[in-house]
Backbone as numpy.savetxt, mean C-alpha at the origin, in Angstrom:
# Nx Ny Nz CAx CAy CAz Cx Cy Cz
-6.62 -17.02 18.42 -7.42 -15.71 18.30 -6.36 -14.61 18.07
-5.77 -14.59 19.09 -4.69 -13.22 19.29 -4.02 -13.42 17.91
-3.68 -14.37 17.19 -2.91 -14.12 15.67 -4.10 -13.30 14.93
-5.36 -13.86 14.66 -6.13 -13.74 13.67 -6.13 -11.98 14.26
-6.37 -11.11 15.64 -6.46 -9.93 15.84 -5.49 -9.51 15.27
-4.36 -10.14 15.34 -2.89 -9.36 14.82 -3.28 -9.07 13.33
-3.42 -9.96 12.79 -3.73 -9.94 11.29 -5.05 -8.99 10.92
-5.86 -8.98 11.61 -6.79 -7.88 11.25 -6.51 -6.24 11.77
-5.77 -6.29 12.62 -5.34 -5.10 13.09 -4.03 -4.82 11.94
-3.16 -5.24 11.33 -2.20 -4.96 10.29 -3.20 -4.87 9.11
-4.19 -5.62 8.68 -4.82 -5.01 7.72 -5.42 -3.76 7.98
-6.35 -3.20 9.01 -6.68 -1.91 9.28 -5.97 -1.01 9.32
-4.53 -0.80 9.72 -3.37 -0.20 9.79 -3.12 0.24 8.85
-3.11 -0.76 7.40 -2.55 -0.87 6.03 -3.83 0.05 5.40
-5.42 -0.15 5.17 -6.17 0.57 5.01 -5.98 1.79 5.02
-6.38 2.03 7.35 -6.11 3.55 7.32 -5.17 4.38 6.67
-3.96 4.25 7.00 -2.90 4.54 6.66 -2.38 4.99 5.51
-2.86 3.95 4.24 -2.84 4.40 3.05 -3.67 5.14 2.41
-4.82 5.21 2.98 -6.35 6.11 2.08 -5.85 7.76 3.36
-5.27 7.41 4.12 -5.23 8.86 4.68 -4.06 9.61 4.73
-3.00 8.51 4.11 -1.78 9.40 3.64 -2.16 9.94 2.26
-2.55 9.56 1.10 -2.87 9.97 0.41 -3.94 10.93 0.22
-4.99 11.25 1.30 -6.49 11.79 1.21 -5.17 12.98 2.05
-4.16 13.42 2.90 -3.52 13.82 3.31 -3.03 15.04 2.52
-2.13 14.38 1.76 -1.40 14.48 0.67 -2.23 15.70 -0.58
-3.04 15.21 -1.00 -3.99 15.90 -1.93 -4.65 16.78 -1.44
-5.17 16.55 0.21 -5.72 18.64 0.69 -4.75 19.13 0.53
-3.27 18.93 1.24 -2.40 19.57 0.82 -2.06 20.64 -0.47
-2.15 19.66 -1.45 -2.31 20.18 -2.47 -3.08 20.92 -3.56
-4.46 20.59 -2.56 -5.32 21.65 -3.20 -5.42 22.53 -2.25
-5.26 22.88 -0.83 -4.57 24.12 -0.06 -3.77 24.85 -1.04
-2.80 24.30 -1.35 -1.50 25.54 -2.01 -2.08 25.93 -3.40
-2.86 25.31 -4.03 -3.13 25.59 -5.41 -4.55 27.09 -5.82
-5.36 26.67 -4.55 -6.67 26.87 -4.52 -6.66 28.29 -4.87
-5.62 29.04 -4.77 -5.99 30.33 -4.54 -5.50 30.89 -6.02
-4.29 30.32 -6.56 -3.30 31.17 -7.67 -3.94 29.73 -8.69
-3.80 28.50 -8.67 -4.68 27.81 -9.50 -5.65 27.09 -9.28
-6.91 27.54 -9.40 -8.29 26.74 -8.85 -8.13 26.25 -9.29
-7.90 25.67 -11.17 -8.24 24.76 -11.78 -7.56 23.34 -11.37
-6.77 23.48 -10.70 -6.07 22.09 -9.90 -6.19 21.71 -8.53
-7.03 21.92 -8.38 -7.60 21.83 -7.19 -8.55 20.81 -7.02
-9.66 20.99 -7.90 -10.76 20.21 -8.34 -10.21 18.71 -8.58
-8.78 18.35 -9.82 -8.49 17.25 -9.57 -8.44 16.22 -8.11
-7.30 17.34 -7.31 -7.04 17.06 -6.05 -8.47 16.29 -5.00
-9.35 17.52 -5.33 -9.95 16.69 -4.24 -11.27 15.86 -5.01
-11.10 15.50 -6.47 -11.54 14.08 -6.88 -10.85 12.94 -6.11
-9.46 12.91 -6.27 -8.61 12.23 -5.60 -8.80 11.55 -4.41
-9.34 12.80 -3.30 -9.28 12.69 -2.18 -10.64 11.86 -1.96
-12.00 12.36 -2.74 -13.07 11.75 -2.52 -13.01 10.24 -3.02
-12.47 9.74 -4.40 -12.32 8.54 -4.48 -11.44 7.72 -3.78
-10.54 8.13 -2.85 -9.55 7.52 -1.91 -10.33 7.05 -0.74
-10.99 8.22 -0.61 -11.73 7.71 1.06 -13.34 7.24 0.74
-13.96 7.00 -0.35 -14.78 5.93 -1.09 -14.03 4.66 -0.77
-12.65 4.52 -1.44 -12.40 3.39 -1.44 -11.75 2.48 -0.35
-11.27 3.52 0.98 -11.09 3.45 2.31 -12.00 2.44 2.99
-13.04 3.45 2.89 -14.30 2.87 3.34 -15.03 1.75 3.35
-15.00 1.71 1.71 -15.38 0.19 1.33 -14.76 -1.24 1.93
-13.48 -0.52 1.72 -12.46 -1.53 2.47 -12.74 -1.93 3.96
-12.65 -1.15 4.86 -13.45 -1.15 5.92 -14.54 -1.88 5.78
-15.74 -1.58 5.48 -16.66 -2.04 5.51 -16.85 -3.67 5.02
-16.02 -3.99 3.88 -15.68 -5.03 3.69 -15.41 -6.25 5.17
-14.37 -5.71 5.77 -13.76 -6.04 6.56 -14.62 -6.54 7.97
-14.99 -5.34 8.53 -16.33 -5.22 9.71 -17.18 -6.02 9.31
-17.95 -6.73 7.98 -19.03 -7.64 7.60 -18.05 -9.28 8.02
-17.32 -9.42 7.76 -16.07 -10.35 7.81 -16.16 -10.26 8.93
-15.70 -9.66 10.24 -15.90 -9.74 11.42 -17.14 -10.07 11.71
-18.24 -9.29 11.97 -19.69 -9.50 12.21 -20.30 -11.05 11.93
-19.69 -11.50 10.48 -19.75 -12.77 9.80 -21.51 -12.81 9.54
-22.18 -11.52 9.48 -23.43 -11.67 8.96 -23.75 -11.30 7.74
-22.54 -11.24 6.73 -22.62 -11.35 5.16 -23.59 -10.28 4.80
-23.74 -9.22 5.79 -24.54 -8.23 5.36 -23.90 -7.01 4.21
-24.72 -6.15 3.53 -24.41 -5.33 2.54 -23.98 -3.86 2.89
-22.94 -3.75 2.44 -22.53 -2.38 2.81 -23.83 -1.16 2.41
-23.73 -0.23 3.49 -24.65 1.20 2.97 -23.80 1.98 2.28
-24.68 2.67 1.21 -24.50 3.51 0.49 -24.25 2.99 -0.83
-23.27 3.74 -1.55 -22.89 3.32 -2.75 -21.89 3.01 -3.25
-20.95 2.77 -2.02 -19.66 1.68 -2.20 -19.89 0.42 -1.81
-19.81 -0.36 -2.50 -19.95 -1.79 -2.69 -19.14 -1.94 -2.00
-19.10 -3.32 -1.53 -17.86 -4.26 -0.63 -16.77 -4.34 -1.83
-15.71 -4.35 -1.11 -14.59 -4.40 -2.43 -13.89 -6.10 -2.46
-13.13 -6.57 -3.32 -12.92 -8.33 -3.32 -11.49 -7.51 -2.30
-11.08 -8.49 -1.89 -9.69 -8.57 -1.27 -8.81 -8.22 -1.82
-7.84 -7.01 -1.54 -7.05 -7.23 -2.45 -5.75 -7.78 -2.96
-5.47 -7.99 -4.16 -4.40 -8.89 -4.29 -3.23 -8.63 -5.83
-2.86 -9.30 -5.76 -1.72 -8.73 -6.92 -2.72 -8.20 -8.65
-4.01 -8.45 -8.69 -4.57 -8.20 -9.84 -4.92 -6.35 -9.62
-4.71 -5.92 -8.07 -5.09 -4.72 -7.96 -4.04 -3.73 -8.06
-2.94 -4.39 -8.27 -1.72 -3.08 -7.86 -1.79 -2.33 -9.29
-2.21 -2.36 -10.36 -2.16 -1.06 -11.14 -3.17 -0.08 -10.39
-4.16 -0.48 -9.96 -5.25 0.76 -9.39 -4.14 1.20 -8.07
-3.75 0.52 -7.16 -2.60 1.69 -6.29 -1.42 2.21 -6.65
-1.13 1.38 -8.13 0.02 2.56 -8.24 -0.50 3.90 -9.38
-1.55 3.96 -9.47 -2.32 4.95 -10.25 -2.61 5.79 -9.34
-3.23 5.08 -7.75 -3.55 6.36 -6.71 -2.33 6.69 -5.87
-1.01 6.37 -5.73 0.23 6.89 -5.72 0.31 7.42 -6.26
0.62 7.83 -7.78 1.51 8.50 -8.62 0.18 9.91 -8.89
-1.12 9.76 -8.40 -1.85 10.83 -8.22 -1.13 11.56 -7.08
-0.42 11.14 -6.06 -0.10 11.52 -4.86 1.51 12.25 -4.79
1.75 11.91 -6.48 3.24 12.70 -6.49 4.35 11.42 -6.55
4.22 10.44 -6.58 5.24 9.28 -6.77 4.73 8.27 -7.83
5.55 8.52 -9.12 5.88 8.03 -10.11 6.53 6.40 -10.03
5.70 4.80 -10.10 6.15 4.07 -10.09 6.35 3.48 -11.29
7.66 3.06 -11.58 8.19 2.22 -12.45 7.89 0.70 -12.01
6.86 -0.23 -12.80 7.26 -1.30 -11.90 6.82 -2.62 -12.68
7.09 -3.94 -12.26 7.00 -5.20 -13.21 6.25 -6.47 -11.96
5.72 -7.02 -12.73 5.43 -8.49 -12.20 5.49 -9.38 -12.72
6.05 -10.62 -12.04 6.82 -11.78 -12.87 6.54 -13.30 -12.20
6.03 -13.90 -12.83 5.13 -15.34 -12.23 3.95 -15.42 -11.10
3.23 -14.55 -11.03 2.03 -13.75 -10.14 0.99 -15.24 -10.62
0.93 -15.51 -12.02 0.00 -16.74 -11.47 -0.24 -17.58 -11.09
1.05 -18.09 -10.06 1.15 -19.37 -9.44 1.34 -19.07 -8.08
1.05 -17.51 -7.88 0.41 -17.57 -6.16 -1.28 -17.79 -6.06
-0.59 -18.11 -4.47 -2.05 -18.48 -3.72 -2.50 -17.67 -3.26
-3.87 -17.45 -3.03 -4.62 -16.11 -2.65 -4.00 -15.42 -1.35
-3.66 -16.09 -0.57 -2.68 -15.75 0.45 -1.96 -15.18 0.50
-1.25 -15.68 -0.58 0.21 -14.66 -0.75 0.20 -13.72 -1.66
-1.07 -13.69 -2.37 -1.31 -12.68 -3.53 -1.87 -11.39 -2.81
-2.63 -11.63 -1.35 -3.34 -10.63 -0.66 -1.96 -9.85 -0.24
-1.21 -11.05 0.50 0.38 -10.48 0.88 1.15 -9.51 0.07
1.63 -9.72 -0.89 2.10 -9.21 -2.11 1.56 -7.40 -1.92
0.11 -7.69 -2.05 -0.23 -6.20 -2.17 -0.13 -5.58 -1.32
-0.39 -6.26 0.34 -0.50 -5.44 1.54 1.00 -4.92 1.41
2.08 -5.66 1.20 3.18 -4.93 1.22 3.53 -4.08 0.70
3.51 -4.15 -0.78 3.55 -3.19 -1.83 2.88 -2.07 -1.44
1.71 -2.20 -0.77 0.83 -0.68 -0.31 1.66 -0.23 0.71
1.59 -0.79 1.71 2.66 -0.12 3.01 3.74 0.81 2.69
4.75 -0.29 1.51 6.21 -0.11 1.51 5.71 1.97 0.36
5.18 1.55 -0.65 4.55 3.00 -1.14 3.87 4.24 -0.78
2.89 3.79 0.50 2.40 4.47 1.29 3.93 5.68 2.09
4.53 4.94 2.79 5.81 5.15 3.19 6.54 6.49 2.29
6.59 5.62 0.83 7.00 6.40 -0.09 6.59 8.09 -0.65
5.63 8.01 -0.64 4.72 9.38 -0.66 4.60 9.82 0.97
4.76 9.35 2.04 5.11 10.18 3.01 6.32 10.81 3.64
7.74 9.84 3.08 8.35 10.55 3.42 9.45 10.96 2.73
9.14 10.65 0.95 10.06 11.08 -0.06 9.23 11.83 -0.98
8.01 11.26 -1.55 7.06 12.16 -2.32 7.36 13.85 -2.34
7.29 14.48 -3.10 7.32 13.69 -4.86 8.49 13.35 -5.01
8.57 11.74 -5.80 9.75 11.50 -6.31 8.85 9.88 -7.25
10.60 9.18 -7.57 10.03 8.08 -8.42 10.44 7.08 -7.80
10.04 5.47 -7.72 10.29 4.76 -7.41 10.28 3.34 -8.44
10.86 2.47 -8.20 10.83 1.24 -8.26 10.27 0.07 -7.81
9.36 -0.71 -8.43 8.83 -1.69 -7.45 8.92 -2.92 -8.26
8.94 -3.84 -7.92 9.63 -5.36 -8.46 8.75 -6.57 -7.42
7.91 -7.61 -8.24 6.95 -8.51 -7.49 7.84 -9.52 -8.44
8.72 -10.31 -7.87 8.47 -11.83 -8.50 8.28 -12.79 -7.63
8.16 -13.87 -8.89 7.46 -15.42 -7.91 8.60 -16.26 -8.78
9.05 -17.35 -8.40 10.05 -18.06 -9.11 9.78 -19.58 -7.54
9.62 -21.02 -8.35 9.84 -21.80 -7.61 8.87 -21.47 -6.27
8.13 -21.04 -5.88 7.40 -21.18 -4.71 7.88 -19.68 -3.42
9.13 -19.19 -4.26 9.09 -18.36 -3.21 8.57 -16.84 -3.94
8.50 -15.80 -3.11 8.05 -14.67 -3.31 8.58 -13.44 -2.99
9.31 -12.69 -3.71 10.12 -11.11 -3.34 9.07 -9.86 -3.54
9.57 -8.85 -3.10 8.45 -8.00 -3.32 9.65 -6.68 -2.47
10.01 -5.62 -3.92 11.13 -5.12 -3.99 10.43 -3.43 -4.14
10.70 -2.63 -3.40 10.21 -1.16 -3.52 11.41 -0.37 -3.32
11.87 0.19 -4.27 12.88 1.12 -3.90 13.16 2.74 -4.55
13.07 3.74 -3.65 12.77 5.00 -4.17 14.03 5.88 -4.08
13.79 6.74 -5.21 15.18 7.51 -5.38 15.44 8.94 -4.37
14.24 8.94 -3.11 14.81 10.11 -2.00 13.84 11.30 -2.77
14.54 11.90 -2.04 14.31 13.61 -2.29 13.05 14.05 -1.78
12.81 15.20 -1.41 11.64 15.95 -1.23 11.37 17.36 -1.90
10.47 17.22 -2.30 10.45 18.66 -3.46 8.94 18.78 -4.24
9.29 19.75 -4.74 7.48 20.11 -5.45 6.71 20.83 -4.60
5.73 20.75 -4.80 4.28 21.84 -4.54 3.49 20.57 -3.50
3.88 19.57 -3.51 3.46 18.74 -2.63 3.72 18.72 -0.94
3.13 19.21 0.03 3.78 19.55 1.22 3.88 17.83 1.97
5.00 18.18 2.63 5.39 16.75 3.07 4.39 16.43 4.16
4.44 15.01 4.51 3.06 14.51 5.67 4.59 13.92 6.59
4.46 14.81 7.38 5.21 14.35 8.67 5.32 12.94 9.23
6.31 12.74 9.57 6.53 11.23 10.20 6.10 11.43 11.63
5.08 10.19 12.12 5.26 10.27 13.30 5.94 8.97 14.30
6.87 9.89 15.48 7.51 8.61 16.17 6.50 7.54 16.23
7.06 6.50 16.34 6.78 5.30 16.84 5.70 4.44 15.52
5.88 5.06 14.22 4.68 4.38 13.47 5.34 2.93 13.29
3.68 2.47 13.06 3.78 0.87 12.69 4.07 0.36 11.43
4.04 1.21 10.21 4.58 0.45 9.16 5.79 -0.23 8.81
6.90 -0.10 9.18 7.97 -0.79 8.75 7.51 -2.28 9.89
7.12 -1.99 10.92 6.71 -3.14 12.06 5.58 -3.79 11.62
4.96 -3.74 11.32 3.91 -4.10 10.72 3.87 -5.53 9.77
5.07 -4.80 8.75 5.53 -4.91 7.30 6.36 -6.40 7.65
6.84 -6.49 9.10 8.21 -7.01 9.26 7.29 -8.16 10.04
6.23 -7.88 10.41 5.23 -8.88 11.31 4.85 -9.80 10.45
4.37 -9.30 9.46 3.52 -10.04 7.86 4.32 -11.11 7.46
5.77 -10.33 7.06 6.59 -11.10 6.29 7.20 -12.37 7.11
7.35 -12.02 8.72 7.83 -13.52 9.36 7.08 -13.81 9.47
5.59 -13.67 9.91 4.28 -14.85 10.15 4.33 -15.44 8.90
4.67 -15.20 7.46 4.79 -16.03 6.41 5.98 -16.97 6.24
6.99 -16.82 7.49 8.18 -17.81 7.38 9.18 -17.10 6.37
9.12 -15.46 6.14 10.14 -15.03 5.06 10.81 -13.80 6.01
11.59 -12.92 5.57 12.61 -11.99 6.04 12.72 -10.99 5.31
12.36 -9.49 6.01 12.18 -8.45 5.26 13.43 -7.31 5.27
13.99 -7.13 4.40 15.11 -5.85 4.98 15.00 -4.48 4.05
14.82 -3.59 4.96 14.71 -2.10 4.77 15.76 -1.06 5.32
16.03 -0.53 4.54 16.74 0.72 5.02 17.47 2.04 3.96
17.99 2.69 4.36 18.47 3.74 3.71 19.33 3.21 2.63
19.72 3.70 1.18 20.46 3.55 -0.25 21.69 4.29 0.10
23.16 3.99 -0.34 24.19 4.77 -0.02 23.94 5.96 -1.26
23.08 5.79 -2.29 23.62 7.04 -2.92 22.15 7.54 -2.90
21.31 7.62 -1.78 19.81 8.05 -1.48 18.89 7.36 -1.80
17.83 7.57 -1.37 16.56 6.61 -1.47 16.57 5.55 -0.17
15.43 4.95 -0.50 14.90 3.50 0.87 14.63 2.79 -0.01
15.44 1.25 0.40 14.87 0.47 0.03 14.21 -0.81 0.76
12.83 -1.70 0.37 12.29 -2.54 0.99 12.32 -3.44 0.31
12.80 -4.67 0.78 12.80 -6.10 0.29 12.25 -6.90 0.71
10.83 -7.86 0.51 10.64 -8.73 1.21 10.83 -9.96 0.59
11.29 -10.98 1.65 10.99 -12.39 0.57 10.45 -13.66 1.85
9.66 -14.21 1.04 8.85 -15.33 2.20 8.33 -16.59 0.90
7.98 -17.61 1.34 7.82 -18.52 0.83 5.86 -18.74 0.39
5.82 -18.94 -0.93 4.09 -19.28 -0.86 3.79 -20.58 -0.83
3.93 -20.77 0.60 3.62 -22.63 0.95 2.45 -22.89 0.50
1.27 -22.22 0.20 -0.15 -22.83 -0.46 0.01 -22.92 -1.96
1.21 -22.34 -2.41 0.49 -21.89 -3.95 1.37 -22.96 -4.53
1.79 -23.02 -5.99 2.00 -24.16 -6.68 3.27 -24.19 -6.78
3.59 -25.43 -6.04 5.20 -26.04 -5.77 5.70 -25.26 -4.70
6.16 -25.93 -3.78 6.85 -26.00 -1.91 7.45 -24.96 -2.17
7.50 -24.50 -1.08 8.87 -23.23 -0.79 10.07 -24.10 -0.60
11.59 -24.08 -1.10 12.72 -24.04 -0.73 13.12 -24.39 0.71
């Protein structure tokens, strides 16, 4: 039961942290440009609306799972399916709207089990959210590779903070990297995270897909 609570807490953290980070960044952008370039405020507000709706739908889906009543979500935000590798394109698009361009590739994902696919999405979501928080506007590279029952998720940003998008201050004792580390460890894997010699930050998660096609070595 405690393990399940921990898993739910991690998922809620990822949903809230990602959604609120993008909302704060775009709200700051709208506030920055509304007087001088009001035509740019509208798209920023549209991102805020879309991100908020998606986060609410994700949380409603999780709450329905917790209640176990199979109830339907209120309003016009339908319950979203559990995010998987197939939803990475949408994640990358939202992150780009917050000022972080992502060069990304996925190889071998057809062999992933459902559980590992969810883990890949959540790890990528947290890593990219941290880039938005601490480095954006910037660019980064994301690589997801699946081979022989092993999974790698790597996100490396180029560092730098610039442009009109205001920084989202880092909170002392943040749970982002800790949550990723716990998630990867529970999958029987390892997480490397730290600054790069020439600037930027790199996150590399490796874990076996024990339920997928092919056993981990």
